[in-house]
N, CA, C and O of each residue as an XYZ file, in Angstrom:
612
protein
N     -97.364     -0.737    -48.315
C     -97.814     -0.694    -46.958
C     -97.166      0.344    -46.154
O     -95.977      0.602    -46.345
N     -97.863      0.964    -45.262
C     -97.249      2.065    -44.410
C     -96.286      1.487    -43.548
O     -96.374      0.317    -43.175
N     -95.293      2.317    -43.184
C     -94.206      1.982    -42.263
C     -94.050      3.116    -41.228
O     -93.793      4.266    -41.584
N     -94.210      2.769    -39.966
C     -94.218      3.749    -38.887
C     -92.892      3.572    -38.054
O     -92.533      2.478    -37.619
N     -92.207      4.727    -37.873
C     -90.979      4.769    -37.107
C     -90.994      5.865    -36.112
O     -91.814      6.780    -36.182
N     -90.063      5.775    -35.156
C     -89.903      6.773    -34.203
C     -90.716      6.657    -32.919
O     -91.754      5.996    -32.900
N     -90.241      7.310    -31.820
C     -90.942      7.225    -30.517
C     -90.900      8.590    -29.875
O     -89.860      9.246    -29.922
N     -91.970      9.042    -29.286
C     -91.967     10.333    -28.597
C     -93.087     10.367    -27.573
O     -94.000      9.542    -27.572
N     -92.973     11.361    -26.703
C     -94.017     11.493    -25.610
C     -95.042     12.571    -26.016
O     -94.688     13.652    -26.485
N     -96.311     12.232    -25.816
C     -97.406     13.192    -26.221
C     -98.374     13.253    -25.065
O     -98.489     12.335    -24.253
N     -99.097     14.428    -25.024
C    -100.209     14.618    -24.041
C    -101.455     13.994    -24.463
O    -101.814     14.006    -25.640
N    -102.143     13.433    -23.497
C    -103.465     12.869    -23.666
C    -104.443     13.820    -22.942
O    -104.317     14.043    -21.738
N    -105.416     14.378    -23.685
C    -106.271     15.363    -23.014
C    -107.392     14.778    -22.165
O    -107.518     13.554    -22.137
N    -108.180     15.526    -21.501
C    -109.205     15.010    -20.609
C    -110.341     14.300    -21.355
O    -111.133     13.610    -20.714
N    -110.449     14.438    -22.642
C    -111.414     13.695    -23.386
C    -110.847     12.372    -24.025
O    -111.519     11.674    -24.785
N    -109.609     12.099    -23.669
C    -109.011     10.915    -24.226
C    -108.414     11.004    -25.634
O    -108.202     10.008    -26.326
N    -108.158     12.266    -26.012
C    -107.656     12.514    -27.391
C    -106.121     12.636    -27.307
O    -105.558     13.176    -26.354
N    -105.517     12.131    -28.305
C    -104.025     12.239    -28.470
C    -103.738     12.578    -29.915
O    -104.321     12.029    -30.851
N    -102.777     13.540    -30.056
C    -102.376     13.986    -31.444
C    -101.467     12.883    -32.038
O    -100.524     12.405    -31.407
N    -101.798     12.521    -33.252
C    -100.965     11.621    -34.026
C    -100.164     12.554    -34.936
O    -100.775     13.147    -35.824
N     -98.857     12.732    -34.791
C     -98.039     13.673    -35.500
C     -98.053     13.384    -36.984
O     -98.252     12.223    -37.339
N     -97.865     14.313    -37.861
C     -97.911     14.123    -39.285
C     -96.983     13.009    -39.747
O     -97.355     12.255    -40.646
N     -95.812     12.876    -39.184
C     -94.911     11.866    -39.644
C     -95.409     10.389    -39.343
O     -94.963      9.416    -39.950
N     -96.371     10.311    -38.352
C     -96.972      9.003    -38.157
C     -98.316      8.837    -38.826
O     -98.928      7.771    -38.749
N     -98.767      9.858    -39.466
C    -100.046      9.795    -40.187
C     -99.808      9.586    -41.799
O    -100.749      9.496    -42.588
N     -98.624      9.530    -42.128
C     -98.238      9.332    -43.562
C     -98.672      7.908    -43.948
O     -98.298      6.924    -43.310
N     -99.462      7.844    -44.997
C     -99.917      6.546    -45.533
C     -98.989      6.051    -46.549
O     -97.829      6.462    -46.566
N     -99.439      5.154    -47.438
C     -98.662      4.571    -48.494
C     -98.185      5.691    -49.446
O     -97.101      5.614    -50.024
N     -98.995      6.691    -49.583
C     -98.526      7.861    -50.391
C     -98.076      9.003    -49.532
O     -98.852      9.475    -48.701
N     -96.874      9.469    -49.688
C     -96.400     10.564    -48.768
C     -97.181     11.832    -48.898
O     -97.141     12.694    -48.020
N     -97.925     11.957    -50.041
C     -98.732     13.180    -50.219
C    -100.054     13.160    -49.583
O    -100.704     14.200    -49.476
N    -100.488     12.026    -49.155
C    -101.806     11.816    -48.568
C    -101.692     11.310    -47.071
O    -101.144     10.231    -46.846
N    -102.176     12.042    -46.109
C    -102.178     11.562    -44.691
C    -103.306     10.596    -44.492
O    -104.338     10.677    -45.157
N    -103.108      9.681    -43.572
C    -104.156      8.787    -43.185
C    -105.208      9.557    -42.385
O    -104.864     10.384    -41.540
N    -106.465      9.291    -42.645
C    -107.549      9.973    -41.977
C    -108.374      9.146    -41.010
O    -109.238      9.627    -40.277
N    -108.034      7.833    -41.066
C    -108.759      6.885    -40.069
C    -107.780      5.755    -39.705
O    -106.922      5.310    -40.467
N    -108.012      5.350    -38.456
C    -107.216      4.202    -37.976
C    -108.170      3.255    -37.289
O    -109.337      3.574    -37.064
N    -107.648      2.065    -36.952
C    -108.324      1.183    -36.056
C    -107.627      1.066    -34.755
O    -106.456      0.686    -34.779
N    -108.185      1.339    -33.632
C    -107.533      1.251    -32.326
C    -108.038     -0.094    -31.727
O    -109.184     -0.515    -31.887
N    -107.081     -0.709    -31.034
C    -107.430     -2.042    -30.433
C    -106.496     -2.298    -29.236
O    -105.500     -1.600    -29.043
N    -106.845     -3.302    -28.456
C    -106.073     -3.672    -27.395
C    -104.740     -4.271    -27.947
O    -104.747     -5.229    -28.720
N    -103.607     -3.669    -27.519
C    -102.301     -4.134    -28.043
C    -101.758     -5.188    -27.069
O    -102.291     -5.415    -25.983
N    -100.711     -5.790    -27.507
C    -100.076     -6.839    -26.754
C     -99.128     -6.174    -25.735
O     -98.604     -5.094    -26.009
N     -98.910     -6.771    -24.624
C     -98.086     -6.344    -23.515
C     -98.603     -5.073    -22.812
O     -97.870     -4.405    -22.083
N     -99.874     -4.765    -23.051
C    -100.489     -3.649    -22.325
C    -100.489     -2.297    -22.931
O    -100.539     -1.295    -22.217
N    -100.431     -2.230    -24.305
C    -100.464     -0.953    -24.985
C    -101.727     -0.899    -25.810
O    -102.503     -1.853    -25.847
N    -101.929      0.235    -26.477
C    -103.058      0.394    -27.440
C    -102.395      0.260    -28.821
O    -101.423      0.960    -29.105
N    -102.890     -0.595    -29.645
C    -102.431     -0.762    -31.046
C    -103.259      0.099    -31.974
O    -104.487      0.106    -31.899
N    -102.577      0.834    -32.859
C    -103.207      1.744    -33.824
C    -102.796      1.257    -35.174
O    -101.640      1.362    -35.584
N    -103.851      0.676    -35.909
C    -103.596      0.064    -37.171
C    -104.116      0.962    -38.323
O    -105.219      1.501    -38.231
N    -103.362      1.114    -39.353
C    -103.853      1.723    -40.594
C    -104.877      0.770    -41.257
O    -104.818     -0.421    -40.952
N    -105.780      1.180    -42.109
C    -106.760      0.289    -42.660
C    -106.227     -0.911    -43.357
O    -106.839     -1.977    -43.282
N    -105.081     -0.794    -44.055
C    -104.611     -1.960    -44.813
C    -104.031     -3.051    -43.861
O    -104.118     -4.234    -44.191
N    -103.462     -2.695    -42.729
C    -102.991     -3.694    -41.799
C    -104.217     -4.226    -40.932
O    -104.200     -5.374    -40.487
N    -105.204     -3.421    -40.721
C    -106.405     -3.977    -40.061
C    -107.048     -5.000    -40.923
O    -107.543     -5.996    -40.394
N    -107.080     -4.830    -42.224
C    -107.686     -5.812    -43.152
C    -106.877     -7.138    -43.110
O    -107.443     -8.229    -43.179
N    -105.603     -7.011    -43.002
C    -104.763     -8.246    -42.889
C    -105.161     -9.025    -41.632
O    -105.340    -10.242    -41.676
N    -105.298     -8.302    -40.499
C    -105.692     -8.952    -39.233
C    -107.109     -9.644    -39.451
O    -107.292    -10.781    -39.016
N    -108.075     -8.978    -40.103
C    -109.324     -9.535    -40.283
C    -109.306    -10.763    -41.117
O    -110.061    -11.699    -40.857
N    -108.441    -10.794    -42.144
C    -108.211    -11.991    -42.964
C    -107.700    -13.106    -42.230
O    -108.159    -14.235    -42.402
N    -106.684    -12.836    -41.340
C    -106.047    -13.860    -40.492
C    -107.169    -14.531    -39.663
O    -107.279    -15.756    -39.611
N    -107.967    -13.712    -39.041
C    -108.947    -14.227    -38.171
C    -110.045    -15.044    -38.910
O    -110.526    -16.064    -38.417
N    -110.406    -14.560    -40.078
C    -111.412    -15.258    -40.951
C    -110.877    -16.670    -41.347
O    -111.644    -17.633    -41.329
N    -109.601    -16.799    -41.695
C    -109.009    -18.050    -42.162
C    -108.899    -19.052    -41.004
O    -109.063    -20.253    -41.222
N    -108.641    -18.612    -39.852
C    -108.252    -19.499    -38.740
C    -109.352    -19.744    -37.679
O    -109.276    -20.750    -36.974
N    -110.348    -18.886    -37.538
C    -111.216    -19.002    -36.404
C    -112.008    -20.286    -36.243
O    -112.268    -20.696    -35.112
N    -112.406    -20.944    -37.342
C    -113.094    -22.202    -37.289
C    -112.223    -23.372    -36.966
O    -112.708    -24.401    -36.495
N    -110.926    -23.233    -37.212
C    -110.099    -24.432    -37.119
C    -109.529    -24.660    -35.627
O    -109.253    -25.804    -35.263
N    -109.373    -23.652    -34.844
C    -108.811    -23.772    -33.535
C    -109.734    -23.102    -32.531
O    -109.987    -21.902    -32.640
N    -110.247    -23.849    -31.552
C    -111.171    -23.309    -30.611
C    -110.658    -22.121    -29.773
O    -111.399    -21.193    -29.448
N    -109.360    -22.194    -29.440
C    -108.750    -21.056    -28.648
C    -108.724    -19.806    -29.515
O    -108.767    -18.707    -28.961
N    -108.657    -19.902    -30.848
C    -108.695    -18.640    -31.643
C    -110.046    -18.004    -31.643
O    -110.164    -16.790    -31.806
N    -111.067    -18.795    -31.464
C    -112.396    -18.172    -31.374
C    -112.451    -17.221    -30.122
O    -112.992    -16.117    -30.192
N    -111.884    -17.683    -29.015
C    -111.843    -16.855    -27.808
C    -110.947    -15.665    -28.016
O    -111.261    -14.553    -27.593
N    -109.779    -15.911    -28.699
C    -108.926    -14.743    -29.048
C    -109.659    -13.746    -29.886
O    -109.560    -12.543    -29.647
N    -110.427    -14.234    -30.911
C    -111.129    -13.331    -31.761
C    -112.140    -12.446    -30.993
O    -112.268    -11.243    -31.219
N    -112.843    -13.129    -30.074
C    -113.831    -12.333    -29.258
C    -113.113    -11.236    -28.473
O    -113.586    -10.102    -28.396
N    -111.937    -11.599    -27.876
C    -111.188    -10.592    -27.067
C    -110.583     -9.512    -27.994
O    -110.594     -8.320    -27.688
N    -110.075     -9.970    -29.095
C    -109.441     -8.981    -30.097
C    -110.459     -7.993    -30.599
O    -110.147     -6.809    -30.727
N    -111.707     -8.449    -30.898
C    -112.703     -7.573    -31.360
C    -113.464     -6.760    -30.316
O    -114.179     -5.807    -30.625
N    -113.274     -7.185    -29.062
C    -114.149     -6.579    -27.974
C    -114.017     -5.115    -27.850
O    -115.038     -4.433    -27.762
N    -112.795     -4.552    -27.837
C    -112.602     -3.117    -27.673
C    -112.130     -2.408    -28.911
O    -111.749     -1.240    -28.833
N    -112.138     -3.076    -30.071
C    -111.674     -2.507    -31.333
C    -112.593     -1.407    -31.809
O    -113.816     -1.544    -31.761
N    -112.020     -0.336    -32.260
C    -112.830      0.818    -32.721
C    -112.217      1.469    -33.965
O    -110.996      1.602    -34.042
N    -113.020      1.869    -34.921
C    -112.482      2.624    -36.077
C    -112.567      3.999    -35.571
O    -113.610      4.386    -35.043
N    -111.468      4.821    -35.704
C    -111.499      6.259    -35.378
C    -111.062      7.077    -36.601
O    -110.371      6.628    -37.515
N    -111.551      8.353    -36.515
C    -111.201      9.285    -37.562
C    -110.283     10.344    -36.992
O    -110.456     10.779    -35.853
N    -109.301     10.760    -37.787
C    -108.384     11.808    -37.282
C    -109.142     13.181    -37.487
O    -109.625     13.499    -38.574
N    -109.203     13.945    -36.382
C    -109.821     15.242    -36.446
C    -108.986     16.315    -37.096
O    -107.850     16.021    -37.469
N    -109.445     17.505    -37.258
C    -108.763     18.602    -37.948
C    -107.415     18.985    -37.215
O    -106.527     19.566    -37.840
N    -107.288     18.682    -35.999
C    -106.020     18.916    -35.225
C    -105.110     17.775    -35.225
O    -104.079     17.811    -34.553
N    -105.460     16.661    -36.009
C    -104.599     15.502    -36.064
C    -104.752     14.561    -34.884
O    -103.876     13.725    -34.662
N    -105.790     14.661    -34.145
C    -106.033     13.838    -32.984
C    -107.002     12.647    -33.238
O    -107.856     12.701    -34.123
N    -106.842     11.615    -32.459
C    -107.805     10.509    -32.399
C    -108.249     10.396    -30.939
O    -107.497     10.694    -30.011
N    -109.490      9.959    -30.774
C    -109.999      9.711    -29.406
C    -109.824      8.198    -29.057
O    -110.269      7.298    -29.769
N    -109.187      8.018    -27.985
C    -109.027      6.605    -27.475
C    -110.195      6.257    -26.601
O    -110.480      6.995    -25.658
N    -110.898      5.156    -26.866
C    -112.070      4.775    -26.015
C    -111.605      4.484    -24.604
O    -110.490      4.017    -24.371
N    -112.524      4.785    -23.643
C    -112.184      4.513    -22.214
C    -111.695      3.106    -21.900
O    -110.786      2.972    -21.080
N    -112.237      2.048    -22.498
C    -111.794      0.685    -22.226
C    -110.319      0.522    -22.634
O    -109.572     -0.184    -21.958
N    -109.908      1.148    -23.698
C    -108.445      1.034    -24.136
C    -107.584      1.899    -23.287
O    -106.438      1.528    -23.035
N    -108.065      3.067    -22.809
C    -107.303      3.831    -21.859
C    -107.042      3.071    -20.607
O    -105.941      3.099    -20.059
N    -108.134      2.338    -20.121
C    -107.891      1.492    -18.929
C    -106.937      0.381    -19.224
O    -106.052      0.087    -18.420
N    -107.096     -0.235    -20.349
C    -106.249     -1.396    -20.684
C    -104.749     -1.019    -20.668
O    -103.922     -1.790    -20.183
N    -104.415      0.148    -21.190
C    -103.047      0.579    -21.295
C    -102.617      1.485    -20.087
O    -101.497      1.993    -20.040
N    -103.564      1.661    -19.115
C    -103.232      2.445    -17.958
C    -102.714      3.893    -18.338
O    -101.775      4.394    -17.720
N    -103.337      4.528    -19.342
C    -102.880      5.745    -19.765
C    -103.294      6.916    -18.827
O    -104.395      6.918    -18.278
N    -102.437      7.851    -18.667
C    -102.745      9.070    -17.836
C    -102.668     10.229    -18.729
O    -103.202     10.212    -19.838
N    -101.960     11.322    -18.238
C    -101.856     12.547    -18.975
C    -100.899     12.610    -20.127
O    -100.959     13.464    -21.012
N     -99.934     11.562    -20.049
C     -98.976     11.508    -21.090
C     -98.868     10.069    -21.588
O     -99.113      9.105    -20.863
N     -98.500      9.978    -22.824
C     -98.420      8.643    -23.518
C     -97.243      8.644    -24.466
O     -96.897      9.671    -25.051
N     -96.643      7.505    -24.609
C     -95.621      7.321    -25.605
C     -96.219      6.784    -26.859
O     -96.867      5.737    -26.838
N     -96.011      7.503    -28.007
C     -96.352      6.990    -29.302
C     -95.070      6.367    -29.930
O     -94.017      6.995    -30.039
N     -95.246      5.083    -30.331
C     -94.125      4.307    -30.842
C     -94.479      3.754    -32.200
O     -95.422      2.974    -32.338
N     -93.719      4.159    -33.211
C     -93.885      3.553    -34.482
C     -93.307      2.177    -34.535
O     -92.102      1.979    -34.376
N     -94.192      1.210    -34.763
C     -93.811     -0.224    -34.642
C     -93.875     -0.920    -35.982
O     -94.475     -1.988    -36.105
N     -93.277     -0.339    -36.959
C     -93.256     -0.798    -38.333
C     -94.559     -0.731    -39.053
O     -94.792      0.251    -39.758
N     -95.485     -1.757    -38.926
C     -96.715     -1.706    -39.607
C     -97.869     -1.141    -38.876
O     -98.974     -1.080    -39.414
N     -97.642     -0.698    -37.594
C     -98.677     -0.082    -36.770
C     -97.998      0.890    -35.839
O     -96.778      1.057    -35.844
N     -98.834      1.526    -35.036
C     -98.356      2.460    -34.012
C     -98.876      1.902    -32.668
O     -99.985      1.379    -32.560
N     -97.999      2.049    -31.654
C     -98.364      1.676    -30.305
C     -98.495      2.900    -29.457
O     -97.767      3.873    -29.652
N     -99.462      2.875    -28.462
C     -99.590      3.985    -27.564
C     -99.407      3.366    -26.184
O    -100.155      2.461    -25.816
N     -98.400      3.847    -25.391
C     -97.983      3.208    -24.155
C     -98.076      4.160    -22.989
O     -97.873      5.364    -23.145
N     -98.376      3.643    -21.846
C     -98.049      4.331    -20.593
C     -96.565      4.453    -20.539
O     -95.910      3.434    -20.762
N     -95.939      5.592    -20.268
C     -94.553      5.725    -20.309
C     -93.772      4.789    -19.379
O     -92.692      4.360    -19.787
N     -94.205      4.442    -18.202
C     -93.540      3.513    -17.346
C     -93.611      2.080    -17.953
O     -92.612      1.362    -17.991
N     -94.816      1.691    -18.422
C     -94.922      0.419    -19.049
C     -94.042      0.283    -20.285
O     -93.498     -0.792    -20.537
N     -93.896      1.333    -21.042
C     -92.977      1.241    -22.190
C     -91.599      0.950    -21.814
O     -90.930      0.131    -22.445
N     -91.127      1.625    -20.754
C     -89.740      1.330    -20.338
C     -89.670     -0.124    -19.822
O     -88.690     -0.810    -20.114
N     -90.622     -0.593    -19.104
C     -90.622     -1.976    -18.701
C     -90.659     -2.922    -19.851
O     -89.990     -3.955    -19.815
N     -91.406     -2.618    -20.864
C     -91.497     -3.509    -22.061
C     -90.174     -3.541    -22.773
O     -89.825     -4.573    -23.346
N     -89.404     -2.446    -22.767
C     -88.053     -2.430    -23.391
C     -87.140     -3.317    -22.553
O     -86.335     -4.046    -23.132
N     -87.214     -3.298    -21.268
C     -86.425     -4.124    -20.418
C     -84.950     -4.169    -20.750
O     -84.281     -3.151    -20.926
N     -84.476     -5.406    -20.828
C     -83.040     -5.659    -21.110
C     -82.596     -5.081    -22.499
O     -81.408     -4.846    -22.721
N     -83.570     -4.860    -23.419
C     -83.186     -4.323    -24.718
C     -82.573     -2.934    -24.575
O     -81.723     -2.535    -25.372
N     -83.003     -2.217    -23.570
C     -82.509     -0.793    -23.387
C     -81.229     -0.678    -22.759
O     -80.715      0.440    -22.716
N     -80.608     -1.704    -22.244
C     -79.306     -1.684    -21.670
C     -78.243     -1.749    -22.621
O     -78.230     -2.657    -23.452
N     -77.272     -0.801    -22.580
C     -76.127     -0.730    -23.494
C     -75.327     -2.121    -23.487
O     -74.998     -2.696    -22.450
N     -75.077     -2.549    -24.687
C     -74.301     -3.834    -24.826
C     -75.115     -5.066    -24.436
O     -74.546     -6.148    -24.292
N     -76.390     -4.936    -24.268
C     -77.183     -6.096    -23.837
C     -77.911     -6.814    -24.960
O     -77.369     -7.036    -26.043
N     -79.150     -7.168    -24.671
C     -79.915     -7.917    -25.644
C     -80.077     -7.278    -26.942
O     -80.078     -7.964    -27.965
N     -80.223     -5.924    -26.976
C     -80.336     -5.245    -28.294
C     -79.169     -5.617    -29.276
O     -79.358     -5.912    -30.457
N     -78.022     -5.574    -28.701
C     -76.784     -5.848    -29.570
C     -76.788     -7.303    -29.930
O     -76.439     -7.627    -31.066
N     -77.158     -8.217    -29.043
C     -77.083     -9.613    -29.347
C     -78.120     -9.997    -30.407
O     -77.807    -10.734    -31.342
N     -79.362     -9.494    -30.263
C     -80.451     -9.748    -31.225
C     -80.082     -9.075    -32.616
O     -80.258     -9.663    -33.683
N     -79.584     -7.861    -32.522
C     -79.176     -7.196    -33.716
C     -78.128     -7.851    -34.485
O     -78.168     -7.851    -35.716
N     -77.133     -8.447    -33.785
C     -76.138     -9.234    -34.430
C     -76.724    -10.505    -35.192
O     -76.316    -10.841    -36.304
N     -77.627    -11.118    -34.554
C     -78.318    -12.311    -35.119
C     -79.038    -11.910    -36.455
O     -78.926    -12.588    -37.475
N     -79.789    -10.755    -36.379
C     -80.555    -10.276    -37.507
C     -79.616     -9.879    -38.631
O     -79.828    -10.246    -39.786
N     -78.586     -9.134    -38.293
C     -77.658     -8.543    -39.209
C     -76.970     -9.699    -39.978
O     -76.760     -9.580    -41.185
N     -76.633    -10.768    -39.329
C     -75.951    -11.924    -39.924
C     -76.875    -12.997    -40.375
O     -76.423    -14.110    -40.642
N     -78.144    -12.729    -40.477
C     -79.097    -13.770    -40.867
C     -78.820    -14.275    -42.183
O     -78.811    -15.495    -42.349
N     -78.579    -13.447    -43.197
C     -78.442    -13.881    -44.554
C     -76.962    -14.116    -44.983
O     -76.692    -14.418    -46.146
N     -76.028    -13.975    -44.040
C     -74.570    -14.093    -44.297
C     -74.172    -15.522    -44.432
O     -72.997    -15.818    -44.648
């Protein structure tokens, strides 16, 4: 499964296109770049960018559970509402649909964040707010990191 890391600021053009850098387009095989992604409403106000294999995991999760819990049917409607399959163009860009640009309050710049199994596209101010106390030296980041580091000890 693909693993996405790193965070940087990128320009969003007037057509809603953003370049996905080569290091975020690497698929399971380092020799083959991903040529398509699934864009969707992300959590906490970002745009989620899923590689095909992770998108299929989400589809399976929804198939297994949608009949059992009524609230999940509503979640599925919302989850699928603005979802789009996009193709990476020759310049390495994807086009973000207008509904997702509005959802994430994107302007001329956006933060691309590698979030392990997917990529997140953020409004820069919202990204800083989402980091919150985690970004403060000696704060939550250190406490949670200590918990995870000592989990198997």
